[in-house]
One Martini backbone bead per residue (centre of mass of N, CA, C, O) as a GRO file, in nm:
protein
  385
    1MET     BB    1  -0.135   1.931   2.601
    2SER     BB    2  -0.065   1.613   2.597
    3ASN     BB    3  -0.156   1.301   2.630
    4ARG     BB    4  -0.082   1.017   2.778
    5ILE     BB    5   0.067   0.717   2.630
    6GLU     BB    6   0.038   0.405   2.657
    7LYS     BB    7   0.140   0.119   2.622
    8TYR     BB    8   0.119  -0.111   2.339
    9THR     BB    9  -0.021  -0.345   2.116
   10GLY     BB   10   0.103  -0.441   1.806
   11MET     BB   11  -0.050  -0.590   1.506
   12VAL     BB   12   0.024  -0.852   1.265
   13ILE     BB   13  -0.133  -0.998   0.982
   14GLN     BB   14  -0.060  -1.320   0.812
   15PRO     BB   15  -0.250  -1.444   0.567
   16ALA     BB   16  -0.450  -1.636   0.400
   17VAL     BB   17  -0.524  -1.604   0.049
   18THR     BB   18  -0.796  -1.556  -0.180
   19VAL     BB   19  -0.869  -1.525  -0.503
   20ALA     BB   20  -1.147  -1.373  -0.583
   21LYS     BB   21  -1.471  -1.466  -0.762
   22THR     BB   22  -1.657  -1.438  -0.499
   23ARG     BB   23  -1.839  -1.351  -0.225
   24GLU     BB   24  -1.754  -1.600  -0.070
   25ASP     BB   25  -1.452  -1.555  -0.083
   26ILE     BB   26  -1.453  -1.291   0.071
   27ARG     BB   27  -1.580  -1.398   0.328
   28ASN     BB   28  -1.360  -1.609   0.392
   29ASN     BB   29  -1.131  -1.402   0.427
   30LEU     BB   30  -1.269  -1.247   0.662
   31ASP     BB   31  -1.306  -1.489   0.859
   32ARG     BB   32  -0.996  -1.547   0.888
   33VAL     BB   33  -0.924  -1.271   1.003
   34CYS     BB   34  -1.109  -1.282   1.255
   35ASN     BB   35  -0.976  -1.535   1.380
   36LEU     BB   36  -0.697  -1.399   1.414
   37ILE     BB   37  -0.790  -1.172   1.602
   38ASP     BB   38  -0.887  -1.351   1.826
   39PHE     BB   39  -0.622  -1.484   1.876
   40GLY     BB   40  -0.433  -1.230   1.932
   41VAL     BB   41  -0.595  -1.095   2.159
   42GLY     BB   42  -0.584  -1.347   2.348
   43TYR     BB   43  -0.282  -1.409   2.363
   44PHE     BB   44  -0.215  -1.077   2.405
   45TRP     BB   45  -0.345  -0.980   2.707
   46GLU     BB   46  -0.149  -0.821   2.896
   47ARG     BB   47  -0.104  -0.621   2.648
   48PRO     BB   48  -0.304  -0.455   2.478
   49VAL     BB   49  -0.457  -0.450   2.185
   50ARG     BB   50  -0.486  -0.150   1.955
   51LEU     BB   51  -0.342  -0.260   1.675
   52ILE     BB   52  -0.427  -0.356   1.346
   53VAL     BB   53  -0.270  -0.521   1.053
   54LEU     BB   54  -0.345  -0.564   0.710
   55PRO     BB   55  -0.327  -0.650   0.408
   56GLU     BB   56  -0.328  -0.644   0.091
   57TYR     BB   57  -0.591  -0.789  -0.054
   58PHE     BB   58  -0.747  -0.955   0.188
   59LEU     BB   59  -1.023  -0.988   0.042
   60GLN     BB   60  -0.985  -1.013  -0.307
   61GLY     BB   61  -0.740  -0.992  -0.422
   62VAL     BB   62  -0.497  -1.046  -0.707
   63THR     BB   63  -0.386  -0.983  -1.030
   64THR     BB   64  -0.166  -1.062  -1.299
   65PRO     BB   65   0.012  -1.097  -1.554
   66GLY     BB   66  -0.133  -1.338  -1.752
   67LYS     BB   67  -0.268  -1.597  -1.649
   68GLY     BB   68  -0.562  -1.454  -1.499
   69GLU     BB   69  -0.602  -1.191  -1.586
   70ALA     BB   70  -0.775  -0.903  -1.490
   71GLY     BB   71  -1.012  -0.686  -1.573
   72LEU     BB   72  -1.226  -0.443  -1.507
   73LYS     BB   73  -1.480  -0.616  -1.474
   74ALA     BB   74  -1.375  -0.827  -1.265
   75PHE     BB   75  -1.319  -0.607  -1.047
   76MET     BB   76  -1.611  -0.481  -1.030
   77ASP     BB   77  -1.755  -0.747  -0.936
   78LYS     BB   78  -1.568  -0.724  -0.644
   79ALA     BB   79  -1.657  -0.466  -0.543
   80ILE     BB   80  -1.661  -0.215  -0.279
   81THR     BB   81  -1.762  -0.042   0.007
   82ILE     BB   82  -1.684   0.268   0.205
   83PRO     BB   83  -1.890   0.176   0.371
   84GLY     BB   84  -1.986  -0.170   0.458
   85PRO     BB   85  -2.036  -0.494   0.524
   86GLU     BB   86  -1.736  -0.567   0.559
   87MET     BB   87  -1.666  -0.332   0.754
   88ASP     BB   88  -1.879  -0.411   0.972
   89VAL     BB   89  -1.720  -0.658   1.072
   90LEU     BB   90  -1.473  -0.498   1.178
   91SER     BB   91  -1.617  -0.303   1.353
   92THR     BB   92  -1.703  -0.514   1.559
   93LYS     BB   93  -1.430  -0.579   1.650
   94ALA     BB   94  -1.330  -0.305   1.739
   95LYS     BB   95  -1.547  -0.286   1.962
   96GLU     BB   96  -1.498  -0.549   2.119
   97TYR     BB   97  -1.166  -0.464   2.170
   98ASN     BB   98  -1.077  -0.164   2.156
   99LEU     BB   99  -0.972  -0.094   1.844
  100TYR     BB  100  -0.754  -0.077   1.568
  101ILE     BB  101  -0.819  -0.110   1.207
  102SER     BB  102  -0.601  -0.208   0.931
  103GLY     BB  103  -0.607  -0.184   0.568
  104GLY     BB  104  -0.577  -0.304   0.211
  105GLY     BB  105  -0.671  -0.336  -0.113
  106VAL     BB  106  -0.941  -0.219  -0.162
  107ILE     BB  107  -1.195  -0.273  -0.382
  108GLU     BB  108  -1.326   0.041  -0.467
  109LEU     BB  109  -1.622   0.214  -0.476
  110LEU     BB  110  -1.716   0.531  -0.627
  111SER     BB  111  -1.971   0.762  -0.676
  112GLU     BB  112  -1.789   0.979  -0.828
  113PHE     BB  113  -1.637   0.706  -0.982
  114PRO     BB  114  -1.814   0.446  -1.142
  115ASP     BB  115  -1.575   0.346  -1.379
  116ARG     BB  116  -1.401   0.249  -1.119
  117TRP     BB  117  -1.110   0.166  -0.915
  118PHE     BB  118  -0.982   0.160  -0.583
  119ASN     BB  119  -0.688   0.153  -0.367
  120THR     BB  120  -0.778   0.093  -0.031
  121ALA     BB  121  -0.724   0.239   0.274
  122PHE     BB  122  -0.781   0.181   0.636
  123ILE     BB  123  -0.942   0.310   0.945
  124ILE     BB  124  -1.059   0.169   1.241
  125GLY     BB  125  -1.228   0.242   1.524
  126PRO     BB  126  -1.366   0.163   1.831
  127SER     BB  127  -1.650   0.276   1.732
  128GLY     BB  128  -1.665   0.163   1.410
  129GLU     BB  129  -1.535   0.383   1.251
  130VAL     BB  130  -1.420   0.540   0.972
  131ILE     BB  131  -1.126   0.755   1.003
  132LEU     BB  132  -0.975   0.639   0.732
  133LYS     BB  133  -0.882   0.726   0.391
  134TYR     BB  134  -0.666   0.572   0.128
  135HIS     BB  135  -0.532   0.635  -0.192
  136LYS     BB  136  -0.333   0.500  -0.380
  137TRP     BB  137  -0.054   0.638  -0.556
  138HIS     BB  138   0.164   0.399  -0.613
  139ILE     BB  139   0.086   0.246  -0.911
  140PRO     BB  140   0.204   0.014  -1.092
  141ALA     BB  141   0.186  -0.034  -1.430
  142SER     BB  142   0.281  -0.344  -1.448
  143ILE     BB  143   0.054  -0.453  -1.188
  144GLY     BB  144  -0.163  -0.204  -1.158
  145LEU     BB  145  -0.510  -0.124  -1.213
  146GLY     BB  146  -0.578   0.086  -1.035
  147THR     BB  147  -0.660   0.397  -0.939
  148SER     BB  148  -0.492   0.686  -0.922
  149PRO     BB  149  -0.513   1.007  -0.843
  150HIS     BB  150  -0.306   1.081  -1.066
  151ASP     BB  151  -0.471   0.966  -1.316
  152MET     BB  152  -0.707   1.199  -1.206
  153LEU     BB  153  -0.613   1.477  -1.069
  154GLU     BB  154  -0.835   1.692  -1.139
  155ASP     BB  155  -1.090   1.532  -1.060
  156TYR     BB  156  -1.004   1.457  -0.776
  157THR     BB  157  -0.953   1.745  -0.648
  158ARG     BB  158  -1.239   1.854  -0.693
  159VAL     BB  159  -1.350   1.647  -0.468
  160PHE     BB  160  -1.097   1.610  -0.239
  161GLY     BB  161  -0.864   1.797  -0.289
  162ASP     BB  162  -0.535   2.007  -0.280
  163ASP     BB  163  -0.392   1.854  -0.016
  164ILE     BB  164  -0.166   1.685   0.166
  165ARG     BB  165  -0.374   1.605   0.390
  166GLN     BB  166  -0.572   1.461   0.190
  167ARG     BB  167  -0.381   1.260   0.031
  168PHE     BB  168  -0.210   1.219   0.331
  169PRO     BB  169  -0.352   1.102   0.591
  170VAL     BB  170  -0.389   1.196   0.940
  171VAL     BB  171  -0.473   1.058   1.268
  172ASP     BB  172  -0.576   1.161   1.583
  173THR     BB  173  -0.526   0.955   1.867
  174GLU     BB  174  -0.508   0.763   2.163
  175ILE     BB  175  -0.234   0.602   2.001
  176GLY     BB  176  -0.185   0.829   1.793
  177LYS     BB  177  -0.051   0.908   1.476
  178LEU     BB  178  -0.220   0.799   1.192
  179GLY     BB  179  -0.130   0.604   0.894
  180ALA     BB  180  -0.114   0.534   0.531
  181MET     BB  181   0.041   0.276   0.326
  182THR     BB  182   0.085   0.104  -0.004
  183CYS     BB  183   0.329  -0.082  -0.085
  184HIS     BB  184   0.469   0.100  -0.335
  185ASP     BB  185   0.489   0.354  -0.153
  186GLY     BB  186   0.754   0.232   0.001
  187ALA     BB  187   0.975   0.238  -0.245
  188THR     BB  188   0.958   0.544  -0.189
  189PRO     BB  189   0.981   0.847  -0.004
  190GLU     BB  190   0.720   1.041  -0.041
  191VAL     BB  191   0.486   0.935   0.127
  192SER     BB  192   0.616   0.908   0.403
  193ARG     BB  193   0.697   1.206   0.409
  194ALA     BB  194   0.411   1.318   0.399
  195LEU     BB  195   0.334   1.184   0.669
  196GLY     BB  196   0.555   1.322   0.828
  197TYR     BB  197   0.460   1.614   0.779
  198ASN     BB  198   0.167   1.532   0.919
  199GLY     BB  199   0.268   1.353   1.194
  200VAL     BB  200   0.340   1.080   1.198
  201GLU     BB  201   0.390   0.768   1.406
  202VAL     BB  202   0.200   0.546   1.258
  203ILE     BB  203   0.243   0.306   0.999
  204CYS     BB  204   0.022   0.161   0.794
  205HIS     BB  205   0.135  -0.134   0.588
  206PRO     BB  206   0.011  -0.262   0.332
  207THR     BB  207   0.075  -0.577   0.146
  208ALA     BB  208   0.183  -0.744  -0.182
  209MET     BB  209   0.475  -0.885  -0.162
  210GLN     BB  210   0.684  -1.008  -0.393
  211GLU     BB  211   0.950  -1.204  -0.450
  212VAL     BB  212   1.042  -1.060  -0.725
  213GLU     BB  213   1.066  -0.773  -0.547
  214GLY     BB  214   1.206  -0.836  -0.261
  215THR     BB  215   1.188  -1.030   0.034
  216SER     BB  216   1.440  -1.205   0.030
  217PRO     BB  217   1.723  -1.320   0.072
  218PRO     BB  218   1.945  -1.105  -0.064
  219TRP     BB  219   1.679  -0.943  -0.172
  220ASP     BB  220   1.558  -0.727   0.091
  221PHE     BB  221   1.383  -0.472   0.003
  222TRP     BB  222   1.152  -0.454   0.196
  223THR     BB  223   1.321  -0.421   0.462
  224PHE     BB  224   1.517  -0.182   0.390
  225THR     BB  225   1.305   0.030   0.311
  226ARG     BB  226   1.122   0.026   0.573
  227ARG     BB  227   1.348   0.106   0.760
  228THR     BB  228   1.399   0.381   0.621
  229ARG     BB  229   1.121   0.508   0.661
  230ALA     BB  230   1.127   0.502   0.967
  231HIS     BB  231   1.385   0.650   1.020
  232ASP     BB  232   1.332   0.926   0.850
  233ASN     BB  233   1.043   0.963   1.020
  234MET     BB  234   1.032   0.864   1.312
  235CYS     BB  235   0.855   0.580   1.281
  236TYR     BB  236   0.637   0.355   1.277
  237ILE     BB  237   0.606   0.016   1.120
  238LEU     BB  238   0.332  -0.182   0.992
  239GLY     BB  239   0.386  -0.481   0.799
  240SER     BB  240   0.164  -0.649   0.571
  241ASN     BB  241   0.150  -0.981   0.448
  242TRP     BB  242   0.118  -1.250   0.308
  243GLY     BB  243   0.131  -1.592   0.339
  244THR     BB  244  -0.071  -1.714   0.139
  245VAL     BB  245  -0.202  -1.855  -0.176
  246GLN     BB  246  -0.516  -1.891  -0.375
  247HIS     BB  247  -0.418  -1.966  -0.719
  248GLU     BB  248  -0.381  -2.119  -1.019
  249TYR     BB  249  -0.121  -1.905  -1.102
  250TYR     BB  250   0.004  -1.930  -0.811
  251PRO     BB  251   0.228  -1.952  -0.586
  252LYS     BB  252   0.181  -1.983  -0.254
  253GLY     BB  253   0.461  -1.782  -0.225
  254PHE     BB  254   0.432  -1.514  -0.372
  255CYS     BB  255   0.365  -1.373  -0.094
  256PRO     BB  256   0.622  -1.436   0.154
  257GLY     BB  257   0.575  -1.253   0.379
  258HIS     BB  258   0.772  -1.061   0.609
  259SER     BB  259   0.646  -0.941   0.817
  260LEU     BB  260   0.655  -0.616   1.010
  261ILE     BB  261   0.824  -0.439   1.284
  262VAL     BB  262   0.913  -0.091   1.315
  263ASP     BB  263   1.088   0.147   1.442
  264TYR     BB  264   1.203   0.491   1.482
  265THR     BB  265   1.511   0.376   1.412
  266GLY     BB  266   1.488   0.108   1.212
  267MET     BB  267   1.414  -0.127   1.391
  268VAL     BB  268   1.354  -0.467   1.418
  269LEU     BB  269   1.128  -0.628   1.621
  270ARG     BB  270   0.944  -0.796   1.399
  271GLN     BB  271   0.931  -1.120   1.218
  272ALA     BB  272   0.790  -1.320   0.927
  273PRO     BB  273   1.021  -1.517   0.735
  274TYR     BB  274   0.757  -1.660   0.583
  275PRO     BB  275   0.524  -1.866   0.390
  276GLU     BB  276   0.288  -1.804   0.638
  277GLU     BB  277   0.091  -1.801   0.880
  278GLN     BB  278   0.068  -1.507   1.104
  279VAL     BB  279   0.143  -1.349   1.433
  280ILE     BB  280   0.255  -1.022   1.529
  281THR     BB  281   0.429  -0.842   1.791
  282ALA     BB  282   0.456  -0.512   1.956
  283THR     BB  283   0.564  -0.249   2.130
  284ILE     BB  284   0.410   0.068   2.163
  285ASP     BB  285   0.600   0.388   2.223
  286ILE     BB  286   0.515   0.704   2.201
  287GLU     BB  287   0.677   0.854   2.421
  288SER     BB  288   0.948   0.767   2.312
  289LEU     BB  289   0.929   0.896   2.042
  290ARG     BB  290   0.887   1.186   2.139
  291GLU     BB  291   1.163   1.201   2.282
  292HIS     BB  292   1.339   1.133   2.029
  293ARG     BB  293   1.252   1.405   1.872
  294THR     BB  294   1.415   1.608   2.075
  295ILE     BB  295   1.661   1.518   1.937
  296ILE     BB  296   1.898   1.663   1.708
  297ASN     BB  297   2.069   1.423   1.681
  298HIS     BB  298   1.979   1.252   1.419
  299ASN     BB  299   1.750   1.434   1.295
  300MET     BB  300   1.541   1.384   1.005
  301TRP     BB  301   1.417   1.702   1.009
  302ILE     BB  302   1.619   1.928   1.098
  303ASP     BB  303   1.800   1.889   0.799
  304VAL     BB  304   1.595   1.996   0.601
  305ARG     BB  305   1.685   2.123   0.256
  306THR     BB  306   1.470   2.201   0.000
  307GLU     BB  307   1.596   2.403  -0.218
  308GLY     BB  308   1.805   2.195  -0.364
  309PHE     BB  309   1.535   2.008  -0.505
  310LYS     BB  310   1.321   2.137  -0.708
  311GLU     BB  311   1.382   2.012  -0.992
  312ILE     BB  312   1.268   1.734  -0.950
  313TYR     BB  313   0.947   1.855  -0.920
  314GLU     BB  314   0.863   2.062  -1.142
  315ASN     BB  315   0.841   1.818  -1.332
  316PRO     BB  316   0.712   1.565  -1.476
  317ILE     BB  317   0.735   1.215  -1.497
  318TYR     BB  318   0.475   1.107  -1.430
  319PRO     BB  319   0.181   1.146  -1.593
  320PRO     BB  320  -0.102   1.299  -1.558
  321ASN     BB  321  -0.429   1.224  -1.657
  322ARG     BB  322  -0.464   0.940  -1.819
  323PHE     BB  323  -0.745   0.866  -1.644
  324PRO     BB  324  -1.014   1.001  -1.676
  325SER     BB  325  -1.324   1.066  -1.684
  326GLY     BB  326  -1.444   0.798  -1.898
  327ASN     BB  327  -1.121   0.655  -1.880
  328PRO     BB  328  -1.051   0.374  -1.773
  329PRO     BB  329  -0.855   0.122  -1.685
  330LYS     BB  330  -0.887  -0.192  -1.851
  331ASN     BB  331  -0.575  -0.274  -1.840
  332GLN     BB  332  -0.236  -0.327  -1.826
  333SER     BB  333  -0.153  -0.227  -2.094
  334GLU     BB  334  -0.258   0.062  -2.077
  335LYS     BB  335  -0.056   0.143  -1.846
  336VAL     BB  336   0.208   0.081  -1.981
  337GLU     BB  337   0.209   0.300  -2.209
  338THR     BB  338   0.297   0.540  -2.018
  339THR     BB  339   0.608   0.459  -1.987
  340LYS     BB  340   0.715   0.567  -2.245
  341THR     BB  341   0.714   0.861  -2.159
  342VAL     BB  342   0.914   0.822  -1.919
  343LEU     BB  343   1.149   0.708  -2.069
  344ASN     BB  344   1.195   0.955  -2.256
  345THR     BB  345   1.260   1.152  -2.026
  346LEU     BB  346   1.510   1.005  -1.898
  347TYR     BB  347   1.685   0.984  -2.171
  348GLN     BB  348   1.673   1.279  -2.285
  349ARG     BB  349   1.810   1.410  -2.017
  350GLY     BB  350   2.041   1.188  -1.910
  351GLN     BB  351   1.981   1.005  -1.665
  352PHE     BB  352   1.977   0.783  -1.878
  353VAL     BB  353   2.160   0.512  -2.027
  354PRO     BB  354   2.187   0.331  -2.275
  355PRO     BB  355   2.256   0.067  -2.432
  356HIS     BB  356   2.457  -0.062  -2.640
  357GLY     BB  357   2.326   0.065  -2.967
  358ILE     BB  358   2.128   0.273  -2.825
  359ASN     BB  359   1.914   0.527  -2.850
  360PRO     BB  360   1.722   0.728  -2.669
  361ASP     BB  361   1.483   0.751  -2.885
  362GLU     BB  362   1.445   0.412  -2.877
  363MET     BB  363   1.327   0.321  -2.604
  364PRO     BB  364   1.013   0.316  -2.650
  365ALA     BB  365   1.028   0.100  -2.873
  366LEU     BB  366   1.132  -0.122  -2.703
  367LEU     BB  367   0.883  -0.142  -2.519
  368ASP     BB  368   0.685  -0.191  -2.742
  369GLN     BB  369   0.786  -0.466  -2.832
  370ARG     BB  370   0.715  -0.608  -2.563
  371ILE     BB  371   0.420  -0.554  -2.566
  372GLN     BB  372   0.346  -0.687  -2.838
  373ARG     BB  373   0.447  -0.963  -2.757
  374ALA     BB  374   0.254  -1.003  -2.512
  375ARG     BB  375   0.001  -0.984  -2.666
  376SER     BB  376   0.044  -1.211  -2.872
  377GLN     BB  377   0.074  -1.432  -2.618
  378GLY     BB  378  -0.132  -1.332  -2.377
  379THR     BB  379   0.031  -1.176  -2.126
  380LEU     BB  380  -0.146  -0.924  -2.231
  381LEU     BB  381  -0.421  -0.778  -2.200
  382GLN     BB  382  -0.688  -0.647  -2.453
  383ASP     BB  383  -0.920  -0.633  -2.235
  384ASP     BB  384  -1.204  -0.598  -1.985
  385LYS     BB  385  -1.261  -0.902  -1.842
   0.00000   0.00000   0.00000
């Protein structure tokens, strides 16, 4: 029999982030987040804060293609370890306030694969220990340089295991069953569904969601997809985005807020729909969630009939093992190359139809033309600096 979980306050922090070039920049980002934790825990004192979610890349920031794009070396120069000194600072806060802290987009070094970095989400418990680590699965080839476990699937599974509970971990805590997914993981159903399969009740969802990806109305892709993920898995989602960013090549509202808290029916409880620093909270009621799941009508797991969909996943769409040990992705251009194979698959099997005047087998060449043009203009980096 499970223990009763009292209602508690869940908090999402939407901070200003500096794209770090130095360790001092990383420390300044960390100090700012800690100040906002102090504010939020103090301000919402009546129902104690037990869970805080920070955005993706809240520590080190991130670059994208174009002027200022960083290659492998620049990212490795600001990578950290988990545990490590930066996590120790957050561990102290977790112990001080008896709460759980989650964040993501940590540019992490792994001793097992020292030639690359991983985009890592974490959860720290009230003891100060890191109780969950998750390596982002869906890293878009067009804007994400970190290594996905899928990019080196054979090597990764030899070290970390080949079970859905290891790839998409959920930890059972005194405030419910917690999991994490990062940014683009929430754009498609699979990662949240895997977390749901593993029993998640609260998904901590760090993001660096850009306006061009659909943050604000009329294309509020961020909101309607995350509402859907919560609804389909009957779980809470606490999604944290940047407030503003300091980087010479970004508009300050590049990732313009819209952090949110969604309940297990898909209803938005709180949102900060603007590009500025903010702290939002909502009451998390795990007992109500568990009661809701006992109702079979409109239960999103009761009627799952898997047998009819096996062909979708029998063969790879995005090919695995493109960047095995000894061959890390050095720049965005290298990762984009992989998508030519994906386009070929989608068009050759008739799932996608080319625009008028183009044959299916010409689609990879069309993308290649775009890649070569961007390289020649310098908008796609061609080295690893």
